[in-house]
C-alpha positions as CSV (number, residue, x, y, z in Angstrom):
1,M,0.1,0.0,0.0
2,G,1.5,3.5,-1.0
3,R,1.8,6.2,1.4
4,M,-0.9,8.9,1.9
5,A,-0.9,12.4,3.2
6,Y,-4.5,12.8,4.6
7,I,-4.7,16.4,5.8
8,S,-7.7,17.0,8.2
9,R,-9.9,19.7,7.3
10,M,-8.9,23.0,6.4
11,K,-10.4,24.3,9.7
12,R,-12.3,27.6,10.1
13,S,-11.4,28.2,13.6
14,S,-8.2,29.8,14.7
15,M,-6.8,26.6,16.4
16,P,-3.2,26.2,15.8
17,A,-2.0,23.1,14.3
18,S,0.0,22.2,17.5
19,Q,-3.5,21.5,18.9
20,A,-4.7,19.4,16.2
21,G,-4.6,15.6,16.4
22,S,-1.4,13.7,16.0
23,G,-0.3,13.5,12.5
24,T,-2.9,16.5,11.4
25,S,-2.2,19.5,9.9
26,V,-4.8,22.8,10.2
27,P,-3.6,25.5,8.1
28,R,-5.2,28.7,9.2
29,Y,-5.4,30.4,5.9
30,R,-6.1,29.1,2.4
31,T,-2.5,29.9,1.4
32,A,-1.0,28.2,4.3
33,A,-1.8,24.8,2.3
34,A,1.2,25.5,0.2
35,V,3.8,24.7,2.6
36,I,2.3,21.2,3.2
37,I,1.7,20.8,-0.5
38,D,5.3,21.5,-1.3
39,K,6.7,19.0,1.4
40,A,4.3,16.3,0.3
41,Q,5.2,17.1,-3.4
42,A,8.8,16.8,-2.7
43,A,8.2,13.3,-1.0
44,G,6.0,12.2,-3.6
45,V,3.1,11.7,-1.0
46,P,-0.5,12.4,-2.4
47,V,-2.6,15.1,-0.4
48,L,-6.3,15.3,0.3
49,L,-7.9,18.5,1.6
50,F,-11.4,19.1,2.6
51,N,-13.6,21.6,4.0
52,R,-11.4,24.8,3.3
53,E,-10.5,25.1,-0.4
54,P,-6.9,25.9,-1.3
55,V,-6.4,28.8,-3.6
56,E,-6.7,27.7,-7.3
57,E,-3.0,28.3,-7.8
58,D,-1.9,25.8,-5.3
59,M,-4.5,23.2,-6.5
60,N,-3.1,23.5,-10.1
61,R,0.5,22.8,-9.0
62,W,0.2,19.0,-8.7
63,E,-1.8,16.1,-10.0
64,K,-1.8,14.2,-6.9
65,L,-3.7,17.0,-4.9
66,Y,-7.3,16.7,-4.1
67,Y,-10.0,18.9,-2.7
68,V,-13.5,17.9,-1.2
69,G,-15.9,20.2,-0.3
70,A,-19.2,22.1,-0.8
71,D,-19.3,24.9,-3.6
72,A,-19.7,28.1,-1.7
73,K,-21.5,29.8,-4.6
74,E,-24.2,27.2,-4.6
75,S,-24.6,27.2,-0.8
76,A,-25.2,31.0,-0.9
77,V,-27.7,30.9,-4.0
78,L,-29.7,27.9,-2.1
79,Q,-29.9,30.2,1.0
80,G,-31.0,33.2,-1.0
81,D,-33.7,30.8,-3.0
82,I,-35.1,30.0,0.7
83,L,-35.8,33.8,1.1
84,V,-36.8,34.6,-2.5
85,D,-39.4,31.8,-2.6
86,A,-40.7,33.0,1.0
87,Y,-40.9,36.7,-0.2
88,R,-42.8,35.7,-3.5
89,R,-45.4,33.4,-1.4
90,D,-46.0,36.4,0.8
91,S,-43.7,39.4,0.9
92,R,-44.9,40.3,4.7
93,T,-42.9,37.1,5.8
94,L,-39.6,39.0,5.3
95,D,-41.1,42.6,5.0
96,A,-42.9,42.5,8.5
97,N,-43.6,46.2,8.8
98,G,-44.8,46.5,5.1
99,N,-42.8,49.3,3.9
100,G,-41.8,47.9,0.9
101,L,-38.2,46.9,2.1
102,V,-36.7,43.9,3.8
103,S,-34.2,45.4,6.4
104,Y,-31.5,43.0,7.1
105,V,-28.1,42.6,8.8
106,L,-25.3,40.3,7.7
107,L,-23.3,38.0,9.9
108,E,-19.9,37.3,8.1
109,G,-17.3,34.4,8.9
110,E,-13.7,35.5,8.4
111,T,-12.3,38.5,6.3
112,S,-10.2,36.4,4.4
113,H,-11.8,33.2,4.1
114,Q,-13.3,32.3,0.6
115,D,-16.6,30.6,1.8
116,S,-17.3,33.7,3.8
117,L,-16.6,36.2,1.0
118,I,-18.5,34.0,-1.8
119,R,-21.5,33.3,0.5
120,T,-21.9,36.8,1.4
121,E,-21.7,38.0,-2.1
122,W,-24.1,35.5,-3.6
123,S,-26.8,35.3,-0.8
124,I,-27.3,38.9,-1.3
125,Q,-27.1,38.7,-5.0
126,T,-29.8,36.0,-5.2
127,L,-32.0,38.1,-3.3
128,K,-31.6,41.0,-5.7
129,D,-31.8,38.9,-8.7
130,G,-35.3,37.6,-7.2
131,D,-36.5,41.1,-7.1
132,V,-36.4,41.2,-3.3
133,P,-36.0,44.9,-2.1
134,L,-33.4,45.2,0.3
135,E,-32.2,47.6,2.9
136,K,-28.9,46.9,4.7
137,I,-28.9,48.1,8.1
138,T,-25.3,46.8,9.2
139,G,-23.0,43.7,9.2
140,G,-20.3,42.3,11.2
141,I,-17.6,39.8,11.2
142,A,-18.2,37.2,13.8
143,N,-15.6,34.5,12.8
144,W,-17.9,31.7,12.4
145,D,-18.6,31.8,16.2
146,R,-21.8,31.6,18.1
147,S,-21.0,33.7,21.0
148,Q,-19.4,36.6,18.8
149,A,-22.5,36.5,16.7
150,S,-24.9,36.8,19.9
151,A,-22.7,39.7,21.0
152,L,-23.0,41.5,17.7
153,M,-26.8,40.9,17.2
154,E,-27.4,42.0,21.0
155,Q,-25.6,45.3,20.1
156,W,-27.7,45.8,16.8
157,L,-30.9,45.0,18.5
158,K,-30.1,48.0,20.9
159,E,-29.1,50.3,18.3
160,Y,-31.9,49.6,15.8
161,P,-34.7,48.6,17.7
162,G,-37.8,47.1,15.7
163,Q,-35.8,48.0,12.5
164,I,-34.2,44.3,11.8
165,E,-36.5,42.1,9.8
166,L,-33.9,39.6,8.4
167,V,-30.7,38.1,9.6
168,V,-28.4,36.6,7.0
169,S,-25.6,34.5,8.3
170,N,-22.7,32.7,6.7
171,N,-23.2,29.7,8.9
172,D,-25.5,28.2,11.2
173,D,-23.5,28.7,14.4
174,M,-23.6,32.6,13.9
175,A,-27.2,32.3,13.0
176,L,-27.6,30.6,16.2
177,G,-25.7,33.3,18.2
178,A,-28.4,35.8,16.6
179,I,-31.2,33.9,17.8
180,D,-29.8,33.7,21.3
181,A,-29.7,37.3,21.4
182,M,-33.0,37.6,20.2
183,N,-34.2,35.2,23.0
184,R,-32.5,37.3,25.7
185,A,-34.1,40.4,24.2
186,G,-37.6,38.5,24.3
187,I,-38.0,38.5,20.8
188,G,-40.3,35.7,19.8
189,A,-39.1,32.9,17.3
190,N,-39.5,34.0,13.8
191,S,-40.3,37.4,14.6
192,I,-37.0,38.3,13.0
193,K,-36.3,35.8,10.2
194,V,-32.7,34.0,10.5
195,V,-31.1,32.1,7.8
196,G,-27.8,29.9,8.0
197,I,-25.7,27.6,6.1
198,D,-24.3,24.1,6.8
199,G,-27.1,22.1,8.1
200,T,-25.3,21.4,11.4
201,P,-27.2,19.1,14.0
202,V,-27.9,22.1,16.3
203,G,-28.9,24.0,13.2
204,I,-31.5,21.5,12.2
205,K,-32.7,21.3,15.6
206,A,-33.6,24.9,15.7
207,L,-35.2,24.6,12.3
208,E,-37.5,21.9,13.5
209,E,-38.2,24.1,16.5
210,G,-39.2,27.2,14.6
211,Y,-36.1,29.2,15.6
212,L,-34.2,29.1,12.3
213,F,-36.2,30.0,9.4
214,G,-33.7,28.1,6.8
215,T,-30.4,26.4,6.3
216,V,-28.4,24.6,3.5
217,E,-27.3,21.2,4.1
218,S,-24.5,19.1,2.6
219,D,-25.1,15.6,1.9
220,K,-22.9,14.4,4.6
221,E,-22.8,10.8,3.9
222,R,-21.8,11.4,0.3
223,Y,-19.1,14.2,1.6
224,S,-17.5,11.5,4.1
225,Q,-17.8,8.7,1.5
226,A,-15.9,10.8,-1.2
227,I,-13.2,11.4,1.4
228,F,-12.6,7.8,2.3
229,D,-12.9,6.7,-1.5
230,I,-10.1,9.1,-2.7
231,A,-8.0,8.5,0.1
232,W,-8.2,4.7,-0.3
233,S,-7.6,4.9,-3.8
234,L,-4.6,7.1,-3.5
235,S,-3.3,5.1,-0.8
236,L,-3.5,2.0,-3.2
237,G,-1.9,4.1,-6.1
238,Q,-5.2,4.0,-8.0
239,D,-6.9,6.8,-9.9
240,P,-9.6,8.1,-7.5
241,K,-11.8,8.7,-10.5
242,D,-12.4,5.1,-10.7
243,R,-14.1,5.2,-7.5
244,V,-15.5,8.8,-7.5
245,P,-16.8,9.3,-11.1
246,Q,-18.1,12.6,-9.9
247,L,-14.8,14.4,-9.5
248,E,-14.2,17.3,-11.5
249,G,-10.6,17.3,-12.2
250,N,-9.1,17.3,-8.7
251,Y,-12.3,18.6,-7.1
252,Y,-15.2,16.8,-5.6
253,W,-18.3,19.1,-5.0
254,C,-20.8,17.7,-2.4
255,P,-24.3,18.0,-3.4
256,Q,-26.6,20.5,-1.1
257,R,-30.0,21.1,-0.7
258,A,-31.9,24.0,1.1
259,L,-34.0,23.3,4.0
260,T,-36.9,25.1,5.6
261,Q,-38.9,24.8,8.8
262,D,-41.5,22.4,6.8
263,E,-39.0,20.2,5.2
264,A,-37.0,19.7,8.3
265,K,-40.2,18.4,10.3
266,L,-41.0,16.3,7.3
267,L,-37.5,14.5,7.3
268,K,-37.6,14.2,11.0
269,N,-40.8,12.3,10.9
270,Q,-39.8,10.0,8.1
């Protein structure tokens, strides 16, 4: 069996590599993968990355480098579609005060994170393309973190009382942080619509309970299976495309779906 450099996910947190598991490297920024790629390439050891996409320049440097992840643009468009569909069914779902504008705040991940930048751009662009009239109240960087998002939302609720109708969040954890702040302020579930991305277990629970308005979920089984199959093929010196025909070059994009409260409840009862 051949050697295999299996690099655990390009992590979104600030945890240094020294705190990760033995034999695991967790680069902080997308460009940090270059150091690992260089060393693995020099040793002739294949590399598999997942979750945090390296820059295209690095991905194109070597044919034995693979990436598994969810397409950030697709995530954002699906998130935006949830809101566009809701607005078209009943504009007052999002425009609660009926003034002809959906007043929103934006919770972003990291300034330098590709997923954050793309999710921000395309979720809002999808709303605009769907003819949803928007008014941005404010936004902030919460570093994918629930507590940081909660602190921001608490501040915004005080600064803009009664004005916020929608919270667009780059991920579920920050969306849940916004909901935490709403709960502390005595604002009822769904009074302000909150949408996230990732379909985490806690996010889906909040969806089922009516706190989260919508999220975008990756197919976790196919995601993990693709990682295993690519790693297995590379360790045997085989072409991963034989086991994972969905590979697009050296990329595997995991299927995603939008989830609303009704859909989450239906899935729970299946």
